C-alpha positions as CSV (number, residue, x, y, z in Angstrom):
1,M,-52.0,-78.0,79.0
2,K,-53.7,-75.3,77.0
3,K,-51.5,-72.8,78.9
4,R,-48.3,-74.5,77.8
5,Y,-49.4,-74.4,74.1
6,F,-50.3,-70.8,74.4
7,I,-46.8,-69.9,75.9
8,A,-45.0,-71.9,73.2
9,A,-47.0,-70.1,70.5
10,L,-46.1,-66.7,72.0
11,L,-42.4,-67.7,72.1
12,F,-42.5,-68.8,68.5
13,L,-44.2,-65.6,67.4
14,G,-41.6,-63.6,69.3
15,V,-38.8,-65.3,67.5
16,I,-40.4,-64.7,64.1
17,V,-40.9,-61.0,65.0
18,A,-37.3,-60.7,66.2
19,L,-35.9,-62.2,62.9
20,I,-38.0,-59.8,60.9
21,F,-36.5,-56.8,62.7
22,I,-32.9,-58.3,62.4
23,L,-33.2,-58.8,58.7
24,R,-34.8,-55.5,58.2
25,D,-31.9,-53.7,59.9
26,K,-29.1,-55.7,58.4
27,P,-27.0,-53.5,56.0
28,A,-27.0,-54.4,52.3
29,T,-23.9,-56.3,51.1
30,P,-21.6,-53.8,49.4
31,A,-21.6,-54.0,45.6
32,K,-18.4,-55.6,44.3
33,E,-16.9,-56.8,41.1
34,T,-17.4,-60.4,40.0
35,K,-14.9,-62.4,38.2
36,A,-15.4,-62.8,34.5
37,E,-14.3,-65.8,32.5
38,D,-11.9,-63.8,30.3
39,P,-8.8,-63.0,32.4
40,N,-8.5,-59.6,30.8
41,V,-12.1,-58.6,31.6
42,V,-13.4,-57.2,34.9
43,E,-17.1,-57.4,35.6
44,L,-18.4,-54.6,37.7
45,S,-21.9,-54.0,38.8
46,S,-23.6,-50.7,38.4
47,E,-23.6,-50.1,42.2
48,A,-19.9,-50.9,42.3
49,Q,-19.3,-48.5,39.5
50,R,-21.1,-45.7,41.4
51,N,-19.0,-46.5,44.5
52,A,-15.8,-46.2,42.5
53,N,-17.1,-43.0,40.8
54,L,-16.3,-44.7,37.5
55,T,-16.3,-42.4,34.4
56,V,-15.9,-43.3,30.8
57,A,-15.0,-41.2,27.7
58,S,-15.0,-41.8,24.0
59,V,-11.7,-42.4,22.3
60,G,-11.0,-39.3,20.1
61,E,-9.4,-39.1,16.7
62,Q,-6.4,-37.1,15.5
63,K,-4.6,-37.0,12.1
64,I,-1.0,-38.1,12.4
65,Q,1.7,-39.1,10.0
66,E,1.5,-42.8,9.4
67,M,4.2,-44.9,11.0
68,I,5.8,-48.2,10.1
69,K,6.9,-50.2,13.1
70,A,10.0,-52.3,12.8
71,T,11.8,-54.5,15.3
72,G,15.4,-53.7,16.0
73,V,18.4,-54.2,18.3
74,V,20.6,-51.5,19.9
75,S,24.1,-51.8,18.5
76,P,27.3,-49.9,18.9
77,D,28.2,-47.1,16.4
78,E,30.8,-49.0,14.3
79,T,32.7,-45.7,13.7
80,R,33.2,-45.4,17.5
81,V,34.5,-48.9,18.3
82,A,38.3,-49.3,18.9
83,H,40.0,-52.7,18.9
84,I,43.2,-52.1,20.8
85,Y,46.3,-54.2,20.2
86,P,49.8,-53.8,21.6
87,L,52.2,-52.0,19.4
88,A,54.7,-54.9,19.5
89,Q,55.5,-58.0,21.4
90,G,56.0,-57.6,25.1
91,I,55.1,-58.5,28.7
92,A,52.0,-57.0,30.4
93,E,53.1,-55.3,33.6
94,K,50.1,-53.3,35.0
95,P,46.5,-53.3,33.6
96,Y,44.8,-50.1,34.7
97,V,41.2,-51.0,33.8
98,R,38.7,-53.8,33.9
99,L,35.8,-55.1,31.9
100,G,32.9,-52.6,32.0
101,D,35.0,-49.6,33.1
102,H,34.2,-46.2,31.7
103,V,37.3,-44.4,30.5
104,Q,38.2,-41.0,29.2
105,A,40.2,-40.1,26.1
106,G,43.9,-40.6,26.8
107,Q,43.4,-42.6,30.0
108,P,46.0,-45.3,30.5
109,L,44.8,-48.9,29.9
110,L,47.9,-51.0,30.2
111,L,51.6,-50.6,31.0
112,Y,53.7,-53.2,29.3
113,D,57.4,-53.9,28.6
114,N,57.7,-53.5,24.8
115,I,60.6,-55.8,23.7
116,E,60.8,-54.2,20.3
117,L,60.8,-50.7,21.7
118,G,63.8,-51.7,23.9
119,E,65.7,-53.0,20.9
120,T,64.8,-49.9,18.9
121,V,66.0,-47.6,21.8
122,G,69.3,-49.4,21.9
123,E,69.7,-49.2,18.1
124,H,68.8,-45.5,18.2
125,L,71.4,-44.7,20.9
126,S,74.0,-46.7,19.0
127,M,73.1,-44.9,15.8
128,H,73.3,-41.5,17.6
129,G,76.8,-42.4,18.5
130,E,77.7,-43.4,15.0
131,V,76.4,-40.1,13.7
132,A,78.6,-38.3,16.2
133,R,81.7,-40.3,15.0
134,E,81.0,-39.7,11.3
135,K,80.6,-36.0,12.0
136,A,83.9,-36.0,13.8
137,Q,85.5,-37.7,10.8
138,L,83.9,-35.2,8.5
139,E,85.3,-32.3,10.6
140,V,88.8,-33.9,10.2
141,A,88.3,-34.2,6.5
142,R,87.2,-30.6,6.2
143,K,90.3,-29.3,8.1
144,S,92.5,-31.4,5.8
145,V,91.0,-29.8,2.8
146,E,91.4,-26.4,4.3
147,R,95.1,-27.1,4.8
148,A,95.4,-28.5,1.3
149,N,93.9,-25.2,-0.1
150,T,96.8,-23.3,1.6
151,L,99.5,-25.8,0.6
152,I,98.4,-26.0,-3.1
153,G,98.7,-22.2,-3.4
154,V,102.4,-22.4,-2.6
155,E,102.7,-25.7,-4.6
156,A,103.5,-27.6,-1.4
157,I,101.3,-30.5,-2.4
158,S,100.4,-31.9,-5.7
159,P,97.0,-31.5,-7.3
160,R,96.5,-35.2,-7.0
161,D,96.9,-35.1,-3.2
162,Y,94.4,-32.2,-3.1
163,E,91.8,-34.1,-5.0
164,L,92.2,-37.1,-2.7
165,R,91.6,-35.0,0.4
166,K,88.6,-33.4,-1.3
167,A,87.2,-36.9,-2.1
168,E,87.7,-37.9,1.5
169,E,85.7,-34.9,2.6
170,L,82.8,-35.8,0.2
171,Q,82.9,-39.4,1.4
172,A,82.7,-38.2,5.0
173,E,79.7,-36.0,4.2
174,A,77.9,-38.9,2.5
175,A,78.6,-41.1,5.5
176,V,77.1,-38.5,7.9
177,Q,74.0,-38.1,5.7
178,S,73.6,-41.9,5.6
179,K,73.9,-42.3,9.3
180,E,71.6,-39.3,9.9
181,A,68.9,-40.9,7.7
182,E,69.2,-44.2,9.7
183,L,68.9,-42.2,12.9
184,A,65.8,-40.4,11.6
185,R,64.2,-43.7,10.7
186,S,64.9,-45.1,14.2
187,E,63.6,-41.9,15.7
188,E,60.4,-42.2,13.6
189,K,59.9,-45.7,14.9
190,L,60.2,-44.4,18.5
191,H,57.5,-41.9,17.7
192,R,55.3,-44.6,16.4
193,F,55.7,-46.4,19.7
194,G,54.4,-43.3,21.4
195,L,57.6,-41.5,22.5
196,T,57.5,-37.7,22.2
197,E,60.2,-35.5,20.8
198,E,61.1,-34.5,24.3
199,Q,61.4,-38.1,25.5
200,V,63.6,-39.0,22.5
201,Q,65.9,-36.0,23.3
202,R,66.0,-37.1,26.9
203,L,67.1,-40.5,25.8
204,R,70.0,-39.1,23.9
205,V,71.2,-36.9,26.7
206,S,70.8,-39.4,29.6
207,G,71.8,-42.4,27.6
208,E,69.0,-44.3,29.3
209,G,69.2,-48.0,28.5
210,H,66.5,-50.2,26.9
211,R,65.6,-51.9,30.1
212,T,64.1,-48.7,31.6
213,A,63.1,-47.0,28.3
214,S,61.2,-49.9,26.8
215,H,57.9,-49.4,28.8
216,N,54.9,-48.5,26.7
217,T,51.5,-47.3,27.9
218,L,48.4,-48.1,25.9
219,R,45.9,-45.3,26.1
220,A,42.2,-44.9,25.3
221,P,41.8,-43.2,21.9
222,F,38.4,-41.7,23.0
223,A,36.0,-41.9,25.9
224,G,33.9,-45.0,26.1
225,I,33.3,-48.4,27.8
226,I,35.6,-51.4,27.9
227,T,33.5,-54.1,26.4
228,K,36.4,-56.6,26.0
229,Y,39.3,-57.3,28.3
230,D,41.8,-60.0,27.5
231,V,45.1,-59.5,29.4
232,S,46.6,-60.4,32.7
233,Q,49.7,-59.1,34.6
234,G,52.8,-60.9,33.5
235,E,51.2,-62.3,30.4
236,S,53.1,-62.2,27.1
237,V,51.3,-60.1,24.5
238,A,51.8,-60.0,20.8
239,R,51.1,-57.5,18.0
240,D,48.2,-59.6,16.7
241,K,46.4,-60.1,20.0
242,E,43.4,-57.8,20.8
243,L,43.7,-56.8,24.4
244,F,40.8,-54.3,24.7
245,T,37.6,-53.3,22.9
246,L,36.5,-49.8,23.6
247,V,33.0,-48.6,22.6
248,D,31.7,-45.1,22.7
249,T,28.0,-45.4,23.7
250,S,27.2,-41.7,23.7
251,S,25.6,-42.4,20.3
252,V,24.3,-45.8,19.3
253,W,22.8,-47.5,16.3
254,V,19.4,-49.2,16.3
255,L,19.4,-51.7,13.5
256,G,15.9,-52.6,12.3
257,D,14.4,-55.0,9.8
258,I,12.1,-53.5,7.2
259,Y,9.8,-55.9,5.3
260,E,10.0,-55.9,1.5
261,K,6.4,-54.7,1.2
262,D,7.1,-51.6,3.3
263,L,10.3,-50.4,1.5
264,G,8.4,-48.1,-0.9
265,R,6.7,-46.3,1.9
266,I,9.7,-45.1,3.9
267,P,12.6,-42.7,3.0
268,G,16.2,-43.7,3.4
269,H,16.8,-40.7,5.7
270,G,14.9,-38.5,8.2
271,D,13.7,-38.8,11.8
272,C,12.4,-41.8,13.6
273,L,11.2,-42.8,17.1
274,V,12.7,-45.6,19.1
275,K,11.1,-47.4,22.1
276,V,12.5,-50.1,24.4
277,S,10.6,-52.1,27.0
278,S,12.8,-50.8,29.9
279,Y,11.3,-47.3,29.4
280,P,7.7,-48.0,28.1
281,D,6.6,-44.4,28.4
282,E,9.6,-42.8,26.7
283,R,10.5,-42.3,23.1
284,F,14.0,-41.7,21.9
285,Q,14.5,-39.5,18.9
286,G,16.7,-41.0,16.2
287,R,17.8,-40.2,12.7
288,I,17.8,-42.7,9.8
289,T,21.2,-42.8,8.1
290,Y,21.1,-46.0,6.0
291,L,18.6,-48.3,4.3
292,S,20.2,-51.4,2.8
293,D,20.3,-51.9,-1.0
294,F,19.8,-55.7,-0.7
295,L,17.4,-58.0,1.2
296,D,18.2,-60.8,3.6
297,P,17.1,-63.8,1.4
298,S,15.8,-65.8,4.4
299,S,13.7,-63.1,6.1
300,R,13.0,-60.9,3.0
301,T,13.9,-57.8,5.0
302,A,16.2,-54.9,4.5
303,K,18.4,-53.5,7.3
304,L,17.7,-50.0,8.4
305,R,20.2,-48.0,10.6
306,C,19.0,-45.4,13.0
307,V,21.4,-43.2,14.9
308,V,20.2,-42.3,18.4
309,P,21.9,-40.0,20.9
310,N,22.6,-41.8,24.2
311,K,24.4,-39.3,26.4
312,D,22.9,-40.7,29.6
313,G,23.7,-44.3,28.6
314,R,20.2,-45.6,29.2
315,L,20.1,-47.5,25.9
316,K,22.2,-50.6,26.5
317,L,23.8,-52.6,23.7
318,E,21.8,-55.6,22.6
319,M,18.5,-54.2,23.9
320,F,15.5,-55.1,21.8
321,A,13.8,-52.0,20.4
322,D,10.8,-50.9,18.3
323,V,11.5,-48.4,15.6
324,F,8.7,-46.2,14.4
325,I,9.4,-44.7,10.9
326,P,7.3,-41.9,9.5
327,T,5.8,-42.5,6.0
328,T,4.6,-40.1,3.4
329,S,0.9,-40.6,4.2
330,A,-1.2,-39.5,7.2
331,T,-3.7,-41.5,9.1
332,A,-6.2,-41.1,11.9
333,A,-4.8,-41.9,15.4
334,A,-6.8,-42.6,18.5
335,V,-6.5,-40.1,21.3
336,V,-7.4,-40.9,25.0
337,P,-7.3,-38.7,28.1
338,G,-4.1,-39.2,30.1
339,A,-6.1,-40.5,33.1
340,A,-7.2,-43.5,31.1
341,L,-3.6,-44.9,31.0
342,Q,-2.5,-47.4,33.6
343,D,0.7,-49.5,33.8
344,I,0.6,-53.3,34.2
345,E,3.8,-55.3,34.2
346,G,5.7,-52.4,32.6
347,K,3.2,-52.0,29.7
348,P,0.7,-49.2,29.1
349,V,-2.9,-50.3,29.2
350,V,-6.4,-48.8,29.0
351,F,-9.8,-50.3,30.1
352,V,-12.4,-50.4,27.3
353,Q,-16.1,-50.7,28.2
354,R,-17.6,-53.7,26.5
355,D,-21.1,-53.2,27.9
356,A,-22.8,-51.8,31.0
357,T,-20.9,-54.1,33.4
358,H,-17.8,-55.5,31.6
359,F,-14.5,-53.7,31.1
360,E,-11.6,-55.1,29.0
361,K,-7.9,-54.5,29.6
362,R,-6.1,-53.5,26.4
363,D,-2.4,-53.2,25.8
364,V,-1.7,-50.1,23.8
365,T,1.2,-48.6,21.9
366,L,1.7,-44.9,22.8
367,G,2.6,-42.2,20.4
368,E,3.0,-38.6,21.4
369,R,2.0,-38.0,25.0
370,G,1.0,-34.6,26.5
371,E,-0.2,-33.5,29.9
372,Q,-3.9,-34.0,29.2
373,Q,-4.0,-36.7,26.5
374,A,-2.0,-39.3,24.6
375,Q,-2.0,-40.7,21.1
376,I,-2.6,-44.4,20.8
377,L,-0.9,-45.9,17.8
378,D,-2.3,-49.4,18.4
379,G,-4.8,-51.0,20.8
380,V,-8.0,-49.0,20.6
381,R,-10.1,-47.4,17.9
382,P,-11.7,-44.0,17.8
383,G,-15.3,-44.1,19.1
384,E,-14.6,-46.9,21.7
385,K,-15.2,-45.9,25.3
386,V,-12.4,-46.1,27.8
387,V,-12.4,-45.6,31.6
388,T,-10.9,-42.4,32.8
389,V,-11.7,-41.8,36.5
390,G,-11.7,-45.2,38.2
391,S,-9.2,-46.8,35.9
392,F,-6.8,-47.5,38.8
393,Y,-9.7,-49.2,40.6
394,L,-10.2,-51.6,37.6
395,K,-6.5,-52.3,37.5
396,S,-6.5,-53.2,41.2
397,A,-9.6,-55.4,40.7
398,L,-7.9,-57.2,37.7
399,M,-4.8,-57.8,39.7
400,R,-6.8,-59.3,42.6
401,E,-8.6,-61.6,40.2
402,Q,-5.3,-62.8,38.6
403,I,-3.8,-63.4,42.0
404,G,-6.9,-65.2,43.2
405,G,-6.9,-67.3,40.0
406,E,-3.4,-68.6,40.8
407,D,-4.4,-70.0,44.2
């Protein structure tokens, strides 16, 4: 009996010793971030920070020209918008473009049968024939006067007959001049329909009828994009119907709203910066060309126009934009190392150290950005500490927490 108790005691003691060795050799649990209550804050233990090689730096300060931020919309340059109508009533035969097409200056847009052009061609050819007849009659009248000059010298005709022949010559000359004036007017009308001098001459020589000569081609007055398309093959078109709208987007307007309180701080001309959410890290250089002389009574804002080059077409019409307008005063701007910047959901952010273990995600507005550092127009203050090395680790941790919070 005592032997059994002794064996059991030995076994129990062996188990205790084994557990001690197992616990002693078990590796420590890796340090990891813990979820904070604020969804924009990552809590990271000191050991986890060491593992991530986390480094912080103080936000610097730099004097920059003070900017006013205005909201705006990308709009077409109204001086480069063409509303294209047919020259006269007709029938659409062949559209060459579609909505959204990029076209070059002079490119055909639509071939259509111009009814009025056909009528004008017929009138012009008829008038050309009348001019020829009147000239022939003038030639007869001139020869009659020449004969009268000979006959009156030998008193073969009376002075009265001579005067009658002379009057007939003058009437023939007047008739020719009248018909030539009508012919010139019809020719000018043909030119307004787009026919060249060579084409008009070819009409006179060939006698081409109105059925084949009445076709007009509408062409693009400049390079741009078709933003309106309202015609179909076989459709009747009229002079007052807009068939196409052509917009040259190589330069656009950004129309911003300036609050009444800020009007005295900005010039009505000069440079400005434009940013759009599609390209959060880029700034488009613009030029202020207009500041409204009156306010919108409902919003108490004045309209500002900024002209922005857009050769690559990345600024799309109706995009929302932020316009940064320099003022006459300078202010201190925050400066952070480039490594502190991360991108979350298309927006630049930094991680600000709250205390020893808490790091807050801050959305920031970028100013000038160089290879080593970037200006922060809004989001952090000089003297705050931001994470540089390890900022991507905090971004990943924050994204994991947000994904985990949705489960």
